[in-house]
C-alpha positions, 0 to 999 in steps of 0.5 A: 442831136443834144449829145452832139451838142454837148460834145461839141460845145467845149470845143467851140470855146477853143476855136480862138486857140493860138495856133493858127501858125500851125494850121497851114503846116503840112508836116504838122497836119500829117502828124496829127492824122497819123496819131489820130489814127493811132489814138483810135487803135489804142482806144480800140484795144483798151476797148477789148480788153474792157470787154475782157474783164466784163466777160471774165469778172462780170465787172461792166457797169461803172455805176454799180462800182462806185462804192468799191471805187472809193477804197481804191487809189485809182485816179484819173490822168489829168488833161484839163489843159487839153480842154480849156479856153486857153488851149495850148498845144505845148501844155495839152501835148505834155499832159497827154505824154504824162498820161500815157506814161501813167497808164502805161505803167498802170497796165501792168495791174491788167497784165496780171489780171488777165495773164492769158491776154499779156500779149495784147497788153504788151502791144498796147504798152508799145503803141502807147510809148510809140504815141508818146514819142510821136508827141515828143518829137513833134514838139521838138520839131515844132520848138516846144518845150518837152519833158524826157521821162526816164525809161524806168518805171517810177510810178509805184503800181497800185496795191489791192487788198483783195482779188475783187479790188484787183479786178474792180481796179483793173476796171477803173484803169481801163475806164479812166484810160478810155475817157483819157484817150477820148479827151486826147483824141478830140484835142488832137482833132481839134488841132487837125481842123483849125 
């Protein structure tokens, strides 16, 4: 019960979000429902990759790897615009798209780490590109400002000084991506409930 209250509390502040004009839009609601399911699927695929990293490299617990993390240049894609009191769909959607782009390129690290599962990583990258495209299309349909990212990868991949650092880096990329997806999912669900 305490966990439910803690997870619900930040979203209660969003009840005054300036999106009531969208709440009755059936196309917008359909977009939200479809992409909630899509986000859940991506989240599940990332969880599968996390289990593979755990099973293959025995890297399963984040708290045991915090010291190594300090040596790595692995950052969390920001999504603070999706849970601020001044929540706005435009800025939240823009941050989700930017984050998907960052994780899309970071998954090359996972593909290198788990070459036997490259097909799953590529499917995940395709799903992420489709989700980003869906969000961009919806933003355009709503008349919200959008940013079109170049199709070529502009973000340099992280470099690792050892195979162990590569493994830990992969672990943290997936852990950060899971947290990112959970926040994105809650933001979409919040919009669906307005």
